[in-house]
N, C-alpha and C positions, 0 to 999 in steps of 0.2 A: 780657894773655893770656900765659901762659908756656908755649911748646911743650915738650911731654913725653910719654914713655910713660904709658898710662894703668894704674892698678891694677886687678887682676882680682877678680871677685868669683863664687866657685863656688856654684851652687844646686842643692841636691838637689830631685829630682822624681819622683813615682811611675812615670812613664813614661821617666824616664833610663836610662843604661847603667852597668852595674858595671865594665866596663873602658874607659876612655877611649884613643882612638887617639893615637898620637903628633902632636904634640910634647908633649902634655899628660902629667902623671904620673897613674900609676893611683891612684885612691881606694878603699882598703878598706872593704868593708861599707857602701858607699854608693852611691846611684843617681844619678849626676849627669846632670842634664838641661840645665843652661844654664852658661856661663861668660861673665859680662858684663865689659865694660870700661867702669869707672865714670868718666862723663864729669864734668868740672868745670861751673861753673855757666854758664860762656861758651860751652859746645858745645851746639849745638841738636840734636844726633845721638846715638844710641846704637848701638854695634856688639856683637853678641855671638854665639856659638857656640851651636847647639842639638844635642844628640845623643838620639835617640829609639828606645826599644825598641817603642812601641805609639803608637797614635794620641793626638793630641792632641785637646782639644776643638774642636767646631765653632764659630767664634766670627765677631766682626765688629767693626770699630773705627770711630769717627765721624770726620768732617772737622773741621777747626778751627772752622767755625761752629757744627756740631751739638755740638761737645764744650763750647764756651764757653756755650751755651745750657743745658748740664746742669752748669754750674759747674766746668768743667775748664780748666786753661790752654790746651792744644792737643789737635788730634786726633792719629790716629797713622797715618801712612803707612808702608809698610815694602816691602822687597825681600829675596829669598833667593837666596844663590849655593850651589850643591849641590857639596858637597865630595865624598861619598860616599853610596852607595845599596845597599842589598842588593837582589838580584833581586826584582822584583815589588813593590816600593817606590812609594808613590803619594803625591802632594799633593792635597788636596780645594781646588779653587779655582773658585768659580762654582756654579751649579746648572745641571741638565740641560734646564731651561726656566725662563722668566721666573716668579716667583713673587711674588704681592702680599704686602704685611705680614702681612694676617691668614692666608694661605696659608703662609707662612713659620713664623709662630708655631704654626700648628696642627700644621704637619709636625715641629716642634722637640718639642711635647708628645707627639705620639703615636710618635717615633722614625722616622717616614718619611724624615726629613731624611738619614739616611744614604744611602738609595738616590737621594736627589734631588740629591746632590752631585755634581759632576763629579770624578772621580778621575783624575788625570793620572799615566801612569808617568814616572820620573824616573831620570836617570842623572848621573854626576859632569860638571860643567862647565855645567849648565844654570842659567839665570838667570830668576827670576819677580818680576815687580813686582806687588804687591797695594795698589792703592790703597784710600782709605778707602772704606767701604761693601761692599767684596768679601766675601762670605761664603766662609771659608776654615778649613783644617785642615791639620796636617803630619800625615802617616802615620809608622808606625812603620820603623826600619831605615834612618835618614836621618841625616847630617850635614851641617851647613849653616852659613854665616855669614849672620846677619841684620844689615841696617842700615836705621834706622827713625828717624822723629822720636822725640825724648826726652820720651816719654809711656808711662803704663803703664795708659791707659784701654782696656779690653776689655769685651766685652759677650758672655758666653757663652751660647751658644744651646742646645747639646746635649754632653752628657759621657758618653754611653754608660752610664750607670747610675750613674757615680761620684758620691758624695754631696757635691757643691759646689753653690755658688750659680749660678743662672742669672739672665740678665738679658734675659727675653724681651720685656719691654716696650720698653726703649731699643733692644735689639737689632734687633727686627724694625722698629722705627720708622726707623734710620738705615741699614738695609741696602739695597743696590741688588741684589737677589737675580736674576741672570741669567747665562747662559752665559759662560764666561771669554773674552773677546777674544784673538784670537791675538797681538796685539801686547804682551800681557802676559807672554809666554814668548820666551826667546832662548837658542838653543844657541851657548854662547860658543865662537868660534873662539880658536884660540892666537895671536891678535895684538890689540893694543891697541885699544881701542875704547870709546866712550861707551855705556854700558847703558842708562841712565836719565837723561833731562833733564826735570825736572818743577819745578813751582812750589814745592815743599817743599824739595826737595834733589836733586842730581844724583848719580850714581855712573859710575865709569869703571873699566875693566879696563887693567891695563897688564902687558904682557909684555916681560920683559928690560929693555933701555935705551931702549924706544920710548916717550918721554913726550908725544909729540905730543897726543894728546887733552886734556892738562891743561895744555900749554905756556903758555896765555894766561890762565889762571886765577890771580888775584892774591889771593884770599880765603883764609883758613886751610882746611886740609884734614884730614880723618880718614883715617888711612891703615891698611889691614890686609893684612899678608903672607899668601899664601896658600903660597908655597914661596920657599926662599930668603932672602936678606937684603937690607934696603934701608938706606941710610944718609941721615940728616937732619941736616946741620950737623954731621956727624961723629959722631952717635949711631946706633948700629945697631939695626934693627928687624928682628926674625924672624917666623917663623909661629908663631902662638900669642901674639903680642903685638899692641899697637894704639897708634898715635901720634896725638895730636890738637894741631893749630896747624902742620902742616907746610905749607911755602910751595913751590909746584911748583919754583921756580927753586934751591932748597935740597935737592931730592931726588937722591941718586945711586943708581941701580940697578946691579945686577950682571946678566950676561948670563942666569944661570939664575934670576933671581927673576920671582915673579907676585905681584901684589897688587891691592887694590880700593883706590881712593880716593873719597871723598864729600865733598860739601860744599853750601853754599847760594849762591844768587845767581848761578850759572853754568851755561851750558847749552851 
């Protein structure tokens, strides 16, 4: 493993935005929905920015065991840190009541799933954990950072009439369609803290020079600055960039910096 900044991949999406926010450069005549940080083979995580002008599909991801049973390498657990949100912007996470697999499939076919989703109002600084099996959708008018297992396995349940493939069989089979537990949502205070401590990966928010939440972590870290700059063994990393392979002891943060760090094997 060679610690380094990760290259970016810009992805056009019909639900993306025509004008990217700072620090990203504007892209003329394109609707950019995602900016990925291409992970090397030894990195089990993926970080990316999402920019939405309309709702994404309602979807669900399998866990590791469910994915392997379907020929995939791993499942997909993810989390979102909200950077910006227009007034009235929402995330769909969970369903208003428990739904069986048959009920979920029928609701997806009829379109009733739109009204059966729990739509949560969002503001900048909120953090959401999306475990495998969670029925979810990102609404329009939102900019966020997503950190996830390095997997692209997604089962699309409903896409508002857009002509894309649905995966109702697998999706309804792996879904745990229930209301969102309150523990999946955090209003991040402006202080360093562990946001997620899980079997697949953990995430911490770091404010300024307070590295205490990751001080004991020895494994490699994925680091995503939100504001300001961070140095890792003398390499500067700024908002809009991502670094893989950081060691906690090698991180030097500035007073005005804010960043996310993620890794596996620590809690």
